[in-house]
FINUKE-863624 format. One record per residue: residue in one letter; z negated, x, y of N, C-alpha, C, O, CB in turn. Coordinates in steps of 0.001 Angstrom, whole numbers, padded with zeros to 6 digits, always signed. Each point is the difference from the previous one (the first is absolute). Glycine has a CB too. Layout:
AZXYZXYZXYZXYZXY ...
This chain:
M+005636+111335+003815+001021+000503-000917-000297+001461-000326-000316+000782+000897+002039-002396+000041 S-001627+001985-002196-000305+001365-000402+001162+000939+000326+001156-000411+000097-002639-000475-001919 Q+001138+002137+001983+000995+001029+000300+000806+000288-001263-000572+000074-001087-000913+000939+002887 P+002827-000845-001675+000802+000311-001191-000413+001347-000576-000472+000879+000720+002394-002222+000196 N-001737+001492-002231-000406+001261-000629+001047+001099+000171-000244+001152-000358-001071-002471-001291 L+002478+000966+002194+001035+000998+000269+000902-000532+001102+000412-001160-000024-000490+002024-002366 V+000377-000007+003351+000927-000331+001080+001045+001110+000034-000343+001182+000041-001447-002441+001321 V+003058+000880-001379+001085+000981-000031+000667+000060+001375+000681-000948+000389-000305+000531-002868 P-000557+001503+003214+000709+000139+001278+001510+000075-000246+000448+000561-001001-002448+000628+002015 A+002763-001751-000106+001461+000006-000139+000553+001408-000243+000873+000156-000854-000781-002161+002346 P-000566+003049-000771+000560+001342-000261-000223+000490-001431+000809+000769-000519-001191-000261+002910 A-000703-000941-003032-000248+000412-001392+001052-000607-000918+000543+000684-000867-003017-000500+001325 A+002760-001468-000265+001010-000671-000822+001382+000589+000252+000769+000215-000937-002142-002314+000968 I+001684+002356+001225+001310+000556+000352+000175+001391-000607+001066+000311-000532-001074-001640+002672 R-001035+002176-002065+000101+001358-000549+000237-000035-001504+000850+000724-000519-002361+000114+002334 L+000757-001683-002511+000170-000075-001440+001380-000552-000358+000635+000485-000936-003112-000800+000676 C+002940-000685+000990+001319-000584-000290+001138+000965+000294+001062-000096-000616-002004-002140+001127 T+000742+003152+000407+001018+001026+000253+000207+000838-001262+001132+000309-000373-001752-000238+002834 D-000478+000290-003106+000067+000772-001239+000587-000842-001134+000838+000473-000767-002822+000885+001514 I+001536-002607-000843+000503-000902-001039+001511-000169+000132+000720+000039-000998-002933-001245+000949 R+002692+001021+001271+001437-000179+000240+000774+001243-000431+001034-000109-000659-001538-001439+002580 R+000006+002730-001552+000688+001260-000336+000143+000145-001514+001088+000295-000495-002000+000778+002589 Y-000166-001277-002821+000069+000114-001460+000737-001178-000618+000734+000171-000973-002873+001108+001000 G+001951-002474+000527+000674-001186-000523+001504+000114+000093+000714-000446-000897-002678-000898+001539 Q+002456+001937+000440+001448+000179+000138+000528+001026-000998+001203+000062-000254-001380-000655+002681 A-000723+001397-002994+000370+000920-001086-000213-000651-001369+000262+000618-001032-000868+001337+002498 G+000124-003218-001471-000134-000752-001241-001297+000182-000771-000061-000313-001189+002451+000484+001089 V-003445+000340+000772-001275+000197-000695-001167-000591+000789+000067-000183+001216+000858+002266-002253 E-001989-002373+000302-001216-000516+000616-000802+001135+000625+000148+001167-000366-000199-003053-001292 T-000800+001514+002607-000963+000937+000570-001168-000798+000542-000053-001220-000158+001866+002899+000733 G-002737-001001+000056-001149-000703+000553-000959+000934+000690+000301+001162+000271-000059-002847-002037 G-001401+001140+002040-001027+000765+000686-001327-000737-000028-000164-001013-000679+001907+002036+002143 L-002673-000487-000712-001354-000527+000032-000415-000266+001440+000422+000705+000916-000989+000532-003035 F-000258-002251+002310-000588-000310+001296-001463+000423-000036-000737-000348-000923+002345-001596+001305 L-002016+002694+000630-001371+000485+000099-000643-000520+001278+000667-000183+001018-000063+002244-002334 T-001912-002296+001246-000763-000419+001175-001162+000965+000198-000380+000737-000910+001028-003169+000558 K-001202+002413+001557-001248+000719+000245-001095-000746-000758+000104-001206-000225+000662+002057+002533 L-001804-000137-002695-001098-000622-000727-000567-001160+000808-000304+000148+001184-000231+002043-002303 G+000397-003338+000481-000574-001160+000664+000943-000750+000925-000408-000964+000648-001705+002136-000807 D+003365-000747+000229+000976-000653+000875+001031-000714-000858+000249+000398-001138-000594+001345+002943 S+000941-002789-001266+001007-000745-000763+001427+000317+000432+000949-000389-000680-002620-001411+000389 T+001836+002503+001412+001347+000279+000506+000541+001306-000587-000659+001039+000044+000111-002271+002086 V+001743+001155-002672+000644+001193-000559+000180+001027+001120+000588-000293+001041+000613-001090-002823 S-001716+002586+001549+000134+001061+001002+000920+001122-000464+000470+000796+000814-002755-001347-000013 V+002548+000620-002121+000887+001035-000546+000883-000613-001076-000470-000736-000868-001232+002545+001367 V+002988-001494-000426+000949-000319-001067+000272+001304-000735+000373+001001+000613+000693-002954+000684 A-001254+001938-002605+000293+001173-000825+001236-000318-000829-000051-000831-000906-002406+001535+000815 V+003567-000041+000403+001241-000234-000748+000098+001036-001117-000451+001136+000146+001609-002100+001912 A-000568+000558-003161+000111+000865-001169+001024+001108+000243+001097-000240+000506-001732-001690-001989 G+000244+003145+001110+000896+001152+000088+000827+000127-001269+000604-000973-000451-002228+002136+001969 T+001654+000041-002101+000855+000201-001163-000730+000507-001244+000232-000520-001091+001576+000969+002685 T-002685+000553-001461-000665+000580-001159-000978-001007-000601-000922-000457+000676+001168+002765+000311 G-000044-002646-002243-000886-000949-000653+000287-001451+000364-000832-000881-000218-000866+002656+000195 I+002864-002013+000571+000441-001358+000340+001260-000278-000811+000933+000804+000005-001927-000690+002363 V+001025-001247-003063+001166-000374-000802+000661-001205+000666-000631-001035+000211-000433+001919-002368 R+002338-000728+002480+000777-001085+000596+001248-000230-000826+000759+000930-000277-001639-000383+002573 K+001087-001799-002686+001213-000402-000702+000301-001422+000410-000788-000639+000698+000336+002189-002663 Y+001596-002043+001529+000263-001420+000166-000973-000739-000912-000008+000224-001210+002484+000155+001791 G-003284-001247-000016-000961-000758-000792-001283+000732-000327-000785-000484-000814+002699-000666-000110 L-002160+002323+001542-001204+000749-000337-000446+000893+001151+000795+000754+000562-000114-000809-002960 F-001960-000039+002741-000640+000886+000982-001369+000348-000548-000827-000884-000224+002090-000136+002204 I-001508+002314-002198-001269+000446-000563-000577+001109+000866+000688+000949+000376+000070-001575-002700 I-002048+000478+002628-000773+001055+000654-000872+000600-001098-000811-000707-000597+000811-000445+002925 T+000155+002448-002603-000766+000637-001068-001423+000330+000454-000315-000044+001189+002447+000986-002113 K-002979-000612-000046-001402+000309+000303-000164+001128+001014-000842-000124+000889+000282-000640-003171 P+001326+001872+002197-000176+001052+001014+000308-000495+001428-000658+000412+000954+001252+001278-002716 A+000392-002561+001898+000328-000539+001330-001100-000936+000482-000398+000060+001163+002852+000131-001676 F-002951-001059-000374-001123-000867+000366-001215+000836+000375-000680-000293+000983+001546-001501-002515 D-001139+002831+000755-001148+000854+000286+000123+000632+001384-000981+000069+000741+000724+000390-003195 A+001448-000004+002801+000204+000640+001304-000297-000966+001142-000699+000366+000945+002431+001124-001969 I-001210-002723+000955-000193-000927+001115-001432-000525+000048-000548-000181+001088+002958-000462-001243 F-003025+000397-000998-001381-000491+000022-000961+001076+000489-000944-000307+000728+001486-001247-002610 T-000321+002803+001499-000839+001097+000491+000176+000162+001503-000981+000149+000728+001147+001011-002956 W+001076-001188+002696+000282+000119+001439-000650-001153+000761-000587+000210+001061+002767+000965-001560 A-002078-002387-000037-000600-001165+000654-001509+000189+000129-000571-000223+001068+002396-001260-001987 E-002462+001892-000164-001450+000207+000039-000372+001086+001005-000957-000160+000757+000803-000555-003156 D+000898+001810+002413-000271+001093+000946+000179-000434+001448-000591+000594+000902+001323+001023-002641 N+000081-002652+001969+000282-000464+001359-000661-001342+000325+000374-000679+000956+001779+001907-001085 E-003144-001594-000690-000761-001236+000192+000896-001230+000091-000159-000855+000871-001582+002188+000289 L+002688-001387-002094+000918-001129-000121-000133-000588-001392-000534+000640-000906+002134+000379+002579 Q-001116-002231-001838+000040-000590-001335+001376-000577-000263+000624-000593+000881-003081+000083-000774 V+002921+000694-001340+001287-000548-000427-000243-001473-000307-000817-000341-000855+001654+002590-000095 R-000109-003126+001666-000260-001431-000131+001105-000779-000691-000259-001058-000572-001075+001256+002601 A+002575+000311-001985+001107-000760-000589+001120+000937-000402+000232+001039+000618-000831-003039+000767 M+001292+001593-002450+001219+000678-000419+001156-000961+000220-000072-001177-000354-001165+002605-001361 V+002297-000907+002300+001192-000804+000258+001180+000725-000619+000176+001201+000206-001136-002168+001951 H+001772+000236-002918+001207+000628-000548+001140-001008+000032-000206-001186+000254-001175+002708-001740 S+002572-001035+001229+001202-000817+000158+000590-000420-001336-000235+000621-001036+000684+000553+003170 H+000322-002246-002072+000840-000441-001113+001413-000217+000532+000189-000224+001195-002166-000868-002391 A+002946+001157+000325+001401-000139+000415+000309-001380+000564+000740-000127+000976-000132+001788-002712 T-001172-002687+001125+000325-001358+000441-001283-000758+000321-000472+000043+001137+002574-000038-002539 A-002671-000696+000422-001154-000866+000235-001312+000782-000009-000108+001068-000602+001371-002952-000439 A-002250+001319+001726-001340+000582+000039-000874-000695-001041-000309-001184+000132+000558+001753+002332 F-000645+000169-003494-000864-000515-001058-000735+001186-000599+000405+001146+000198+001147-003113-000694 L-002618+001707-000228-000696+001074-000705+000552+000081-001413-000166-000922-000798-001932+000607+002196 S+002748+001412-001694+000515+000220-001348-001161+000342-000934-001130+000203+000446+003361+000588+000480 R-001947-000731-002190-001018+000401-000968-000519+001403+000331-001202+000254-000077+002291-001697-001695 T-000180+002350+002139-000404+001355+000388-000911-000037+001213-000997+000719+000052+003136+000186-000973 D-001797-001750+001911-000835-000127+001201-001391-000505-000362-001006+000527+000476+003055-000970+000907 R-002096-000582-002227-001283-000613-000369-000895+000963-000782-001213+000042+000209+002350-002265-000253 E-000529+002990-000854-000786+000874-000864-000214+001387+000596-001022+000634-000260+001908-001894-001676 G+000071+001735+002735-000079+001360+000509-000518+000113+001426-000210+001106+000498+002060-000595-002001 G-002059-001650+002166-000509+000042+001367-001474+000372+000030-000659+000072-001038+002346-001786+001693 L-002188+001945+000535-001420+000322+000166-000816-001276-000194-000032-000873+000868+000571+002781+000735 R-001180-001995-002727-000735-001210-000372-001458+000140+000435-000900+000191-000818+002453-000592-001152 V-001754+000300+003283-001322+000134+000608-000293-001292+000753+000827-000463+000785-000610+003004-000582 K-001376-003117-000436-000342-001285+000616+000168+000074+001516-000537+000888+000662-001077-001369-002538 G+002374-000478+002404+000236-000083+001441+001212+000766+000482+000404-000147+001153-002805-000129-000913 F+003001+001109-001117+001174+000783+000404+001198-000930+000136+000163-000937-000781-001061+003004-000383 R+001736-001799+002169+001177-000826+000252+001256+000715-000491+000080+001229+000012-001215-002279+001983 S+002104+000259-002423+001301+000522-000405+001060-000917+000582-000158-001221+000008-000775+002239-002153 A+002012-000427+002631+001095-000795+000551+001319+000538-000524+000149+001191-000275-001489-001714+002348 V+002295-000393-002202+001347+000374-000394+000947-000457+001099-000016-001157+000421-000543+000993-002905 V+001383+001099+002936+000984-000260+001038+001339-000285-000678+000476+000823-000782-001704+000668+002456 P+001841-002639-001389+001283-000324-000641+001177+000708+000668-000148+000627+001050-000799-002841-001693 T+002094+002103+000027+001293+000503+000510-000116+001408+000577+000135+000209+001206+000529-002562-000710 F-000918+003317-001390-000313+001348+000458+001083+000675+000829-000298+000959+000712-001077-000793-002704 D+002603-000624+001928+001035+000633+000828+000002-000546+001434+000625+000583+000886+000751-000246-002955 N-002070-001449+002294-000135-000576+001339-001320-000780+000057+000008-001227+000100+002539+001074+000192 P-003675+000860-000357-001290-000669-000142-000454-000704+001277+000231+000499+001101-000821+001203-002797 P-000052-002854+001551-000567-000662+001179-001202+000798+000509-000850+000414-000789+001636-002677-000051 E-000857+002475+002142-001088+000798+000571-001240-000831+000308-000997+000537+000484+002710+000980+000470 D-001665-002801-001224-001138-000882+000232-000778-000152-001310+000534-000540-000968+000713-000702+002817 P-002512+001714-001896-000781-000100-001234-000174-001436-000507-000322-000198-001171-000857+002246+001896 A+001383-003032+000117-000091-001398-000447+001151-000341-000947-000076-000981-000740-001065+000362+002901 L+002204+001423-002142+001161-000239-000864-000074+000805-001301+000892-000086-000843+000468-000371+002890 W-002427+001234-002200-000261+000702-001243-000876-000910-000863-000557-000976+000502+000748+003279+000617 R-000316-001992-002406-000938-000746-000857-001245+000856-000191+000093+001207-000226+001805-002433-000976 W-003059+000594+001293-001287+000694-000036-000867-000498-001148+000038-001174-000369+000092+001491+002841 W-000918+000610-003032-000974-000310-001037-001283+000763+000293+000019+001050+000642+001812-001461-002348 T-002934-000127+001230-001299+000673+000076-000544+000099-001417+000079-000956-000772-000538+000089+003138 F-000093+002027-002705-000576+000147-001335-001423-000536+000020-000847+000479+000754+002297+001544-001241 I-001701-003025-000351-001346-000550-000170-000460+000446-001393-000671+001024-000132+001107-003072+001684 S-000079+001289-002585-000158+000481-001377+001397+000162-000604+000167+000526-001101-002449-001679+000843 D+003262+000691+001002+001422+000177-000273+000676-000131+001365-000667-000270+000998+000554-000665-003433 W+001411+001122+002482+000729-000130+001262+000149-001480+000347+000528-000785-000787+000718+002953+000352 T-001715-002530+001609+000016-001375+000468+000865-000089+001251-000205+000772+000937-002096-001193-001907 P+003265-000505+001012+000799-000142+001219-000910-000221+001211-001005-000705-000088+002918-000245-001262 S-001555+001553+002461-000804-000162+001208+000919-000124+001210+001188+000319-000053-003086+000993-000980 E+001312-001780+002108+000758-000133+001247+000298+001377+000563-000739+000960-000223-000333-003190+000696 A+002162+002303+000257+000326+001247+000686-001041+000253+001078-000458-000938+000653+002928+000636-001119 P-002846+001559+000658-000912+000296+001095+000715-000214+001332+001227+000083+000062-002481+001579-001501 P+000510-001934+002488+000657-000153+001294+000652+001311+000438-000482+001089-000309-001176-002871+000929 C+002754+001646+000100+000697+001155+000571-000365+000052+001479+000178-000984+000718+001758+000839-002407 D-002438+001272+002141-000414+000142+001394+001108+000668+000800+000219+001203-000138-002638-001057-000555 P+003131-000916+001539+001086+000571+000786-000484+000762+001234+000803+000627+000691+000622-002480-001503 T-002735+001805+001097-000508+000636+001223-000308+001476-000175-000128+000719+000991-000804-002903-000350 V+000809+002660-001889-000279+001415-000243+001286+000783+000219+001025-000289-000619-002872-000259-001045 A+001790+001538+002548+001213+000728+000400+000452+001037-001022+001194+000280-000109-001876-000636+002452 S-000263+000932-003098+000396+001027-000962-001021+000070-001129-001146-000426+000136+002308+001735+001685 T-000708-000762-002927-000847+000211-001176+000316+001390-000519+001162+000405-000030-001241-002899-000563 D-000943+003223+000187+000238+001318-000572+000695-000144-001351-000179-000996-000701-001843+001923+001905 S+002816+000083-001556+000600+000001-001326-000022+001410-000571+000128+000995+000713+001335-002950-000095 V-001629+001996-001933-000015+001258-000733+000879-000171-001232+000343-001116-000390-002682+001707+001228 V+002692+000528-001433+000718+000020-001270-000968+000561-001036-000658+001012+000242+002959-000716+000879 F-002385-000951-002266-000877+000490-001067+000793+000108-001298+000951-000744-000238-002975-000301+001350 D+001606+001980-001929+000547+000141-001352-000874+000991-000750-001097+000330+000453+003474-000847+000321 G-001907+000986-001899-000781+000935-000804-000242+001342+000654-000851+000765-000454+001766-001891-001488 D-000173+001430+003014-000209+001249+000744-001026-000153+001110-000363+000991+000633+002699-000355-001155 G-002818-001853+000778-001006-000206+001045+000437-001046+001014+000869-000834-000256-001599+003190-000046 V+000092-002276+001461+000267-000937+001096+000381+000817+001217-000638+001006+000312-000983-002743-001230 R+002660+001300+001600+000477+000737+001177+000485-000975+001062+000258-001171-000276+000391+003129-001170 A-000533-001449+002659+000465-000815+001118+001402-000506-000297+000804+000680-000639-002229+000631+002261 D+001696-002497-001153+001301-000637-000203+000949+000438+001100+001157-000420+000021-002236-001563-001148 
């Protein structure tokens, strides 16, 4: 059996859902990115969205180019790679037109939508997942590893990347 291309430790999902819940209870979407060490499939860093260059509304979550630039530069400087973007929706998990057209359209990149943003499920198997091939293709949820005790987390936005 081949090794999965992404493994989400339970603490990574829990950390991201803590942020999703906080913003969801305020009625807006949010999200973050999962990063791995080069050549590794296990998420080692969760990058949650900060404020500068981040747009949050009901039905809309946008990471602007300066915020993307900050996290991708930081990842490269720290020998990490951005492997997946996860964001929330108020009710159902689906890829909206904005998600399909505005997401990172890079072959092999993963995207997930977490439903019920005011009380999100912390199990990635309950999120909906897609992989970009030549378009967004539904995919199985990556396995969740409950044995990993902790995952690093950072906050990123147009002002840079900082400790969480």
